C-alpha positions as CSV (number, residue, x, y, z in Angstrom):
1,M,-38.5,107.0,-106.9
2,K,-35.0,106.3,-105.7
3,K,-33.6,103.4,-103.7
4,L,-30.2,103.2,-102.0
5,M,-28.5,100.0,-100.8
6,L,-25.8,100.5,-98.2
7,V,-23.3,97.7,-97.8
8,R,-20.6,97.8,-95.2
9,H,-17.5,95.8,-96.3
10,A,-17.2,92.3,-95.0
11,K,-14.9,91.3,-92.1
12,S,-11.3,92.3,-92.7
13,D,-8.0,90.7,-91.8
14,W,-6.0,92.5,-89.0
15,G,-3.2,89.9,-89.1
16,D,-0.5,92.2,-90.6
17,A,0.3,95.1,-88.3
18,F,2.4,96.7,-90.9
19,L,-0.2,96.7,-93.6
20,D,-1.8,100.1,-94.4
21,D,-5.5,100.3,-93.4
22,F,-6.5,101.0,-97.0
23,D,-4.8,97.7,-98.1
24,R,-6.4,95.4,-95.6
25,P,-7.9,92.3,-97.2
26,L,-11.0,90.3,-96.1
27,N,-10.4,87.5,-93.6
28,N,-11.9,84.0,-94.1
29,R,-15.1,85.0,-92.4
30,G,-15.5,88.0,-94.6
31,L,-14.8,85.8,-97.7
32,Q,-17.7,83.6,-96.6
33,S,-20.2,86.2,-95.5
34,A,-20.0,88.4,-98.6
35,P,-21.2,85.8,-101.0
36,E,-23.8,84.6,-98.5
37,M,-25.2,88.1,-98.1
38,A,-25.3,88.6,-101.9
39,S,-27.1,85.2,-102.2
40,R,-29.7,86.4,-99.8
41,L,-30.3,89.4,-102.0
42,L,-30.5,87.3,-105.1
43,K,-33.0,85.0,-103.6
44,K,-35.2,88.0,-102.9
45,H,-34.6,89.4,-106.4
46,I,-32.9,92.5,-104.9
47,I,-30.5,93.6,-107.6
48,P,-29.3,97.2,-107.9
49,Q,-28.7,98.9,-111.3
50,Y,-25.5,100.6,-110.4
51,S,-22.8,100.1,-107.8
52,I,-20.2,102.5,-106.3
53,S,-17.6,101.5,-103.8
54,S,-14.7,102.7,-101.7
55,P,-11.5,101.6,-103.4
56,A,-10.1,100.3,-100.1
57,L,-9.3,96.6,-100.7
58,R,-11.8,95.2,-98.2
59,A,-14.7,97.3,-99.6
60,K,-13.6,96.7,-103.2
61,T,-13.4,93.0,-102.7
62,T,-16.9,93.0,-101.0
63,A,-18.4,95.0,-103.9
64,N,-16.9,92.7,-106.5
65,I,-18.2,89.6,-104.7
66,F,-21.7,91.1,-104.7
67,A,-21.4,92.2,-108.3
68,D,-20.3,88.7,-109.4
69,K,-23.1,87.0,-107.4
70,L,-25.8,89.4,-108.6
71,G,-24.6,89.4,-112.2
72,L,-23.6,93.1,-112.2
73,A,-20.9,95.1,-113.9
74,E,-17.8,95.9,-111.9
75,P,-18.6,98.8,-109.5
76,T,-17.3,102.3,-110.0
77,Y,-14.7,103.3,-107.3
78,N,-14.7,106.6,-105.6
79,R,-11.9,107.5,-103.1
80,S,-14.1,110.0,-101.3
81,I,-16.1,107.0,-99.8
82,Y,-13.0,105.9,-97.8
83,E,-13.2,107.4,-94.3
84,A,-16.2,109.5,-95.5
85,K,-18.4,111.2,-93.0
86,Y,-22.2,111.7,-93.3
87,A,-21.9,115.0,-95.2
88,D,-19.4,113.6,-97.7
89,L,-21.6,110.5,-98.4
90,L,-24.7,112.7,-98.8
91,R,-22.9,114.9,-101.3
92,L,-21.9,111.8,-103.3
93,I,-25.5,110.5,-103.2
94,N,-26.8,113.9,-104.4
95,E,-24.5,113.6,-107.4
96,L,-25.6,110.1,-108.5
97,P,-26.9,109.9,-112.0
98,D,-30.7,110.0,-112.1
99,A,-30.7,107.4,-114.9
100,Y,-30.3,104.9,-112.0
101,D,-33.2,104.4,-109.6
102,F,-31.5,101.7,-107.5
103,V,-27.9,102.2,-106.4
104,A,-25.6,100.2,-104.1
105,L,-23.0,102.0,-102.1
106,Y,-20.2,99.9,-100.5
107,G,-18.2,101.6,-97.7
108,H,-17.1,101.8,-94.1
109,N,-18.2,102.6,-90.6
110,P,-18.8,104.9,-88.9
111,G,-19.9,106.7,-92.1
112,L,-22.5,104.2,-93.2
113,S,-24.1,103.9,-89.8
114,D,-24.2,107.7,-89.6
115,L,-25.7,107.9,-93.1
116,L,-28.4,105.3,-92.4
117,Y,-29.4,107.2,-89.2
118,G,-29.2,110.6,-90.9
119,L,-31.3,109.6,-93.9
120,T,-33.9,107.6,-92.0
121,G,-33.7,108.2,-88.3
122,D,-33.2,104.5,-87.9
123,M,-30.7,103.6,-85.2
124,N,-29.6,100.2,-86.8
125,D,-25.8,99.8,-86.7
126,M,-24.0,98.5,-89.8
127,P,-21.9,95.6,-88.7
128,T,-19.5,94.1,-91.2
129,C,-21.3,93.0,-94.4
130,A,-24.6,94.5,-93.2
131,V,-27.1,95.5,-96.0
132,A,-29.6,98.3,-95.5
133,I,-32.0,99.4,-98.3
134,I,-33.5,102.8,-98.1
135,N,-36.5,103.9,-100.1
136,F,-36.9,107.6,-101.0
137,N,-40.2,108.9,-102.3
138,L,-38.2,111.4,-104.4
139,P,-37.6,111.4,-108.2
140,E,-34.0,112.8,-108.1
141,W,-30.9,112.0,-106.1
142,K,-30.2,115.7,-105.5
143,M,-33.4,115.9,-103.5
144,I,-32.3,113.4,-100.9
145,S,-31.4,114.9,-97.5
146,G,-31.8,114.1,-93.8
147,D,-34.9,112.1,-92.8
148,T,-36.2,111.7,-96.3
149,G,-35.9,107.9,-96.5
150,R,-37.3,104.8,-94.8
151,V,-35.6,101.5,-94.3
152,E,-37.2,98.8,-96.5
153,Y,-34.7,96.0,-95.8
154,Y,-32.0,95.4,-93.2
155,D,-29.9,92.3,-92.8
156,Y,-26.5,91.2,-91.6
157,P,-24.5,87.9,-91.6
158,K,-25.3,86.8,-88.0
159,S,-29.0,87.6,-88.4
160,G,-29.6,84.1,-89.8
161,D,-31.9,85.7,-92.4
């Protein structure tokens, strides 16, 4: 059975109006909340086998902080995650290697919130650094489609855990 962890990048820095959106770094709050959220997962022994991330700096930094805290290899980066819509993200999920049963996907809104809703019917928003884990009673990633999953875990920095 497959399990997908969605992680929206942590809070980014909007201080430089001339900086390209793709190159925006995390702000101080983001640099605090990413390790905190990863620690919450570690305490619950929630550790994915494989990670894939948008290469945008804020998502890449978030993914690397999680990987470091959870003792994982550096994530794989896929440009199609940046500014991806539901259909793009679903296509990427359907192409994940079946050798992995638990995959983390680091990305952006509105794509991740739309994906969470599309896969589960759950209306939870994905605020910055939110984590949602979806269970699928399916043996292959290519079988995942709309309304085939259920939310097993949902957390975000201001929830207080």
